[in-house]
N, C-alpha and C positions, 0 to 999 in steps of 0.2 A: 812619439809611438802613440798606437794604436791599441786599445785594449777593448776585445770582445768577449763576453761571456767567462770572465776567466771566472777562477772557480781555486782557491787553498784551502788546503786541510792539513790538519796537524793531528796525525792517528787517523783516529774517527770523528771528529770535532774538525766543522767547518766554520775557518776562518772568515774568509771572504766568499761573498759568491755572487754571483749576476753582477760582475763587474765593466761598466761598459764605458769608456774614459778615449780622450785623445786628449795628448798631450802637445801643447803648443810648443814649436822646435823656437828657440830665439826669445825663449822668455825664463822666464822665473815664475816657478810653479808652488805653490809649497799647500800642505797633506795637513790637514786638522780634524782635531773630535776630541772626542772623551777619552780616558784610560783603556783601553781594551777595544777601540774600535776597530783596528789594524791597520791603524799609521804605518806602527816599522815592516808587518808582513808585507804589505803594498809594496814597501819600497825594495824589499827584499828581492821579491818578488819579480821585479823592474830590474834589478839589479843581475837577475840570474842565480839569486844564490837559494833561491826555494822552489822546487817542483810547484808547477799546476797544472788545472786544465781549463779548456777554451784557447783563446789568439793573444799573444804579447807579442808584438811586431817593431822592429826595429827598422825604422828605413826601408818599409816594407819584408822584411826578413822574417820569418818566423825565431823567439830569441833563442829558444832551447836548442835552433838548429847552429846555433853561431858555435865555433870552438870556443874556448874558452880562451887564448893568447889573440887573435880575432878581437872577442866581445870585449878585453881591454885592454884595445884598441883606440875604440868608439865609447865607454864610459871609465867613471873613476866614482868610486865609490869610498866613503868614511862613513863606518858604522856607529852604534849609539855607544857611548863608555868601552872601545872595543879595547885590545891590550895595549898594553904602550911595551916597546921594547928598550926595556932602562938599561940595559947595557950598550946600547946603540946611540952615535953620537946620531944628533940632531942632521946635521948635514944626508950622514947615511942612510939616516931614516925619511929623508925626502927623496932620495935619491929612487928608493923603492917602486916612487912612481916612475920610475923610467926602465924598470923592470923587463915591458913587453916589449919593448925597441931593443934593451941590448940583450939579455934572454941572462943564464945562469952564470956563465963562464967569461962571459967577454968584456973587456974595458969598456969602460962609459969616453963615449967621444965629449969632444968637442963642445957638441949641441944639445947632447945631455948635461953637461953642466952649465955650460947657458941657460941652461932650463930650468936647471934648478936654485941658481942664482937669482933667477927673474923670479921663480917660484916662490924664494925665503925673501925678498925684499917687498915683494907685494904682502906676505901678512907681516912683516915686521918681523922675522925670525933669523935676517943672516948674522944677526950679532951675536947668536949662538951657536953658530955653525959647528964650532968644535966642544961644545959642549954634548955631556952625556945627557941623554934625560933625566939621569936619575937626577941631573942637579937643577931640573927646571918646575916649576911650581904645574899644577894639572892648566893653570888656562895657556900656560906656555908650552905644553903636553899638545895641547888642544890645537892651538896656531901649528906648530908644526907639523900635527896632522891636515890640517890645512893646506899646509904648503904641497905634502906630498900627492895630494889632489890635485893641485892644481898646474905643477910637475911633469903631468901622464898627460895632459896635455893633450884629454879629448875634447869628445863637442856634446858628451853629455856628463854632469855631474850629479849624484846622488849625494843627499846628505842625511844622515841621521840624528835631530837635534843636535845641530851644528854650535847652539850657543852654549851649550855644557858647558856651566868654569869657566865661562866667560863674564867680564864685567861690563857695565852700562856702557863705558869706554871704547872694550873693545865690541861689543855687538855692536855699536856705530861704524867700527871701521868695519866688522864681516858684511853689513849692509851696503857699503862702498865696495869690497872685495866683490860681493856678488853680480853689485849693476857696471863694473867695470867686465867681468866675464861676460852678462850681455852683451854690452858695447860690443864687448869680438864676435859674436854670434853662438855664444857658448848656450845651453840649453842646461838651467839648474834645477832641480826639481827637489824640496828642503821637508822633513816631518818636523813642524814646530810647535809647540808647548805657547810661546809667546806669541800671543792674540795680533798685539800689534803691532808686531812687527810684522806677520802675517800678511796685515794686512797693508805692509807697502809693495807685498808681492805684485807682478801684471795679471797671475790668476789664480784661483785657490778650490782644493780638492774637500769637500766635505766627505766624514765618513763618518757613519754608525752602526753601532752591530755589525761589521761584518761587510755595512753596505755603502754605497755611493748614494750619500743622502743630495747633495747640488755638486755640480763644479762651472764655474762662469770667471769671467772675472773678477779679481778680489774687491774696485771701484763700483760695484754695480750691488742696489739697492736689493735686488732678488738672493745675493749671495750673504750680505749681511744678514737677511734674515734667516736665509736657512743656517748661518752661523750661530743666532740667536738662540732656533730651533733646537738646533744639537745641543746645546747646554742648558734648556728647558726652562730659558729664559732670565737665567740667573746671569747672564751678560750683556751688556746693549751696546753698539756699534753707534757709537757716537765724532766728529769731526772737532775737534780740542784744534787749537791752535794752528788753523788750515790743513792737520792730517788727521784722518780716520785712527781711531781705540776702540778698545775694548773695553768696554770698564763695567766691572764688577755693580749687579743692579741689585 
């Protein structure tokens, strides 16, 4: 995606301004920053869910000009703490990811059912396929929503705080899941508060007060310096046991 001079307002309040970015294809990009920096707003703009000024282009086409169904075939989205359809079975929730292909009044095809099964197996949720969402823990529900995202089969996946409600073991599995998507050429953009996890991504966007403070490779020292500065020196990036970590200073 290419973003030029983007601005997003909520009423008279400017949330994002002067945003210039290129989000690389086929990589995992994270958006980080303090609370209120504009992270979720930026992701919602990229998903086509908020109005904006300037340019946001998806494969050279202006995002606001792409019809809703066509956009749903190109990108999938999981919001932060989005409402859970508690009355639905897990399988049916994941099948919602196939809606752009099926339509509202058609019957799922064998390809749709295969996509759902593969997505649920990839997120270790297949065994819950006949369970109501009300019977699952919040972490289990979160994994079902991730399966719904994968079932959509889009080339771009946008995730807002996807690690909420996931324990350490499931966070590791989530990283493996993202890596498997990227290995297939899918672009993943996620908002994360878990900075040590964010440092495992390919590229990082650091936001502060509604502006892009830095954009670059997650492994680059310049990115680490920008991250430390965004948190007023309260963290430092250091290599621990061969991996980068963000430590409280």
